[in-house]
N, C-alpha and C positions, 0 to 999 in steps of 0.2 A: 895589267889593265883589264877591266871588266867590260864586256860587250853587252849593251842593253838597248835592244831595239825598240824605241818609243817614239811616237809622233807627238812632239811637245805641243802642237796646235790643238790636240784634242783633249789637253789637260788644263784645267783652270789653274793659273799661276796662284800661289799663295801670297796674299797681300802682306806688306811689311807691317809688323806689329809695333804699335807704339804703346807706351805704358798706359794703363788705365788711369784716367783722371783721379786725383785725390779725392776722397769723400767717403760717406758711409753707404754701404750697398747691402741689399738682401742677398743672401747666398746659401747654397746647399753644399754640404760636404759630400764629395762624390768618391774619393778613395782615401785609403789610410794604409801606409806601409811602413815597416821598419827596416831601415837601411844602415849600412855601415858607411861613414864618411870616408872620403879619400884622404882627408887630413887626419893624421894619427891621434892628435889631442882631441878630436871632436867625437870620437867613439861612435855609439849607436844613436841613430836619431829617427824620430817619427816624421813622416812626410805626409801632410794632410793637403788635399787638393780641394779647393773651393771653386764652385761654379757660380758666377753672378747670375741671379735670377732675371727673368724678363720683366723689365719695368718700362712702362710707356715712355718712349723718347730717350731712354738711357743708351748712351753711347757704348757702354761696356757689357750689355746683356750678352750672355753666353760665353764671355771670356773666363778663363781659368787662372787661378793664382795658387801657387804652392807655398806652404809654410813648412819650414824645417825646424823642428824642435829637437835640439841637442840635449836629451835627457841624461846622457851618460858622458858628457864633456869632461874634460880633465879639469876645468875651472868650475868651481862650485858656483860661482855667481851666474855663469851661463846655464847650469843646470836649473838653478832657481828660476830664471827668466823663463826657461822652456816649460818648467812644471807650472808656473804661475799662468802662462798663456794657455796651456792645456786645461788647467782648472777653469780659467775664464771661458773657455770654448765649451767645456762640459756643462757648466752651469747655465750658460746662454742657451744650450741645447736642452735643458731640463734633464740632464743626466747627472744628478748629484754624486753617485758613486760610480766611477768609471773602472770597469774590469778589463775592458779591451777597447782599443780605439775603434774597432770595427763597430761598437755600439753607437758611434757618432754618424755612421754612414746614413745618407739620406735625410739627415737633420738640417733644419734651416736656422739661420741666425743673421744678425747683421755684423758685417766686417767693416772695419776702418781701414781703408787703403791709403798709402802714402806713396809718393813718387820718390824713388831713391835716385840720387845723382850718379852720373857715370863715374866709374872709379876703377882703377887697376886693369884697364884694357876692356872693361865691360861697359856697354851702353847703359843709359838710365833704365831703370826697371821699377818694380813695384815691391812694396813690403806691407805686411799686416800689422797694424799697431792698435788694435782694439776690437773688442767682441762684445755684442749685447744680444739679449734675447729680442726676438721679433715683437715681443708683448711690451718691452720698455717704453716709457712714455716718450723717450726722445725720439723725434722724427727721424725717418730715414732720409738723409740728404744725398741725393744723387745728382751730380752735375749733369746738366743737359747739354752742355757744350764743353769742349775741351779747352780748359784755360791754358794760357801759355805758361804761367807759373802762379803760384799763390801770392796775392797781393800783400805787401807788407803792411804792418799796422802803421797808420799815419795819424797825427794830431793836427787839429786846426792851426793855422799860423798864429803867432804871438801878435797881439795888437801892437801898433807902433808905440814907442816911448813918447811920453808927453813932452812937450817943449819945456824948456827951463822956466820955472815959475809957475807952471800949470799943474793941476792936480790930475792923477791918472783917472781914466774913465770909471773905474770901479770904485773909487774913493769918493764918498759924498762930503 
């Protein structure tokens, strides 16, 4: 047992963290490390941490999201995805030749955040699924409210079928 003498009323409790709403956010790369995965087949991986920049009214300003790039995974496809993401990040940060991931530190770009569903005992979280230069013409889409979930694509209802012997409204 550990004895720790603390007055809990003098410490601000940490709020419960909900996932960052899905969308495009301006962010800055704040750390880059090379770690060995706990899973044997994953090998070494780069861990990049992004901090969402302050944008007026954005609910996620200041939040951090980590990206794990398994560049030495036992599956070639996983390595290719990791290297493609790293290339996208480097190009978005205007670093066409990347010699060290520390060259990305302090660089800003747009990141596409997705909400990942709860799975395998873990609660829902976030994943990064796109990277763009801040100078790209595409606007930064920052949700100003937290949506319950992304709305499904819907189509207008079909017009009622014509009565027997009548022409459809679209036919002249």
